[in-house]
C-alpha positions, 0 to 999 in steps of 0.5 A: 736872417732870423729864426726862432727856437721852439718850446722843444729846442727846435730851430728851422734852418732857412731854405736859403741857407740849406740850398747855399750850404747843399744841406738837407734831411739827416745832415749832421750839423756841428756847433762851435761855441765861441764867447757869445756866438755860435757857429754851425757847420755842416759835417760831410756824411762820410769824413774820411772821404771828404778829407781824401786826397787833401794831403800833400803828395809824397808824404808817406814816402817822406815818413817812411824814410824819416822812420828808417833814418831814426832807426839807424840812429837808434841802432847806432846809439844801441851799438855804441852802448854795447861797446 
């Protein structure tokens, strides 16, 4: 597919691309330049919601366990310095 840039620097997104990517008016597009190539990505209207549920289950539990372990190690190290 080919499009042209207007004098004002605007580009029309072909209908086929809009339908396939499910984008429309007010969709924000991210432009990434890699060498001589431009890649365009539609951004979700709510990025937080788009990633909700994508993490591994149990990550919070593992993070809290790791923090407790670190705190125990730090407390033990501090006690050894006092004696």
